[in-house]
C-alpha angles and dihedrals in degrees: 000000000000115000118191119204132193094228098162091121089063090060097043123102093236098083095161097072125113089238091058094053094042092052095042096048095043093050092044090052092047091050090055094054104029118060095153110059121073115238118202111197108202119201140154093230128034114275106240115258092237088061097042090050089066091065131071129266089261091067116090131179119222114190116210125191154235099052093215110085090355095143099045100036113016098037091044089055092047092051091050092052097039109027125204128203096229132015125204114206101201096176106055089267141090131200113269089244116038119150094178124093103270137207119194124199116216117194098180146320096237091137087063096042097042106024095163089070094055124074093179096048093130092057093046092046094050095045095046094046092048092047097050091048093051100038120101089209135013124212114205119191094217142020087246092058090048090052091048091052091051094045101040102032101024093234113174110255093230091059092062127074122187113223115172117222116251 
C-alpha cells in the first residue's frame, strides 16, 4: 500500500512546533513496526538527512515546488498523477484534490477560541473546515479538541478518534 503524508513540517525551519514532534514521532513509530507499506513524505523543501535517517527504507521524501500554494495546487496535481491509497494530513489540512482515503490530524482549534492571537485565522479556518469535511477519519490529540470539533463544526462523534501524542 502507498501512504502519502503531508510532511512539510519536517522540512520547515521551525522544528520546535508541536506539529513537528507529532509528525516526527508518529512516522518514527510507524517505521519501527511497518516495513511493508511505502510511505511518501511530501514536502516543499527537502527533509534533512538527519531526520529521514530515523525512518525506514520504505520512507521516501518527494519535494514539490513552488512553496506558495504547494499543498492546494502542487500536491493536488501530484496526487492526481501519482495516486496513493491513504493520505495523512498531519497539519490540519488536506490537498484540495485528494482521491485517496484521508485521515486528518487536528491539534486544536485555538484560532477559533482565541482569534485575537492569530493573524492568519482565515487561512487556518478554511483549511481546517475543508479538511474535516473531506477526511474519512479525524484524529484529535485530546478529548477537548474532539469536543471542540463536535461543538464548533458539528463533526459526528464516530468520525473522530482521540490519540494522545507520545
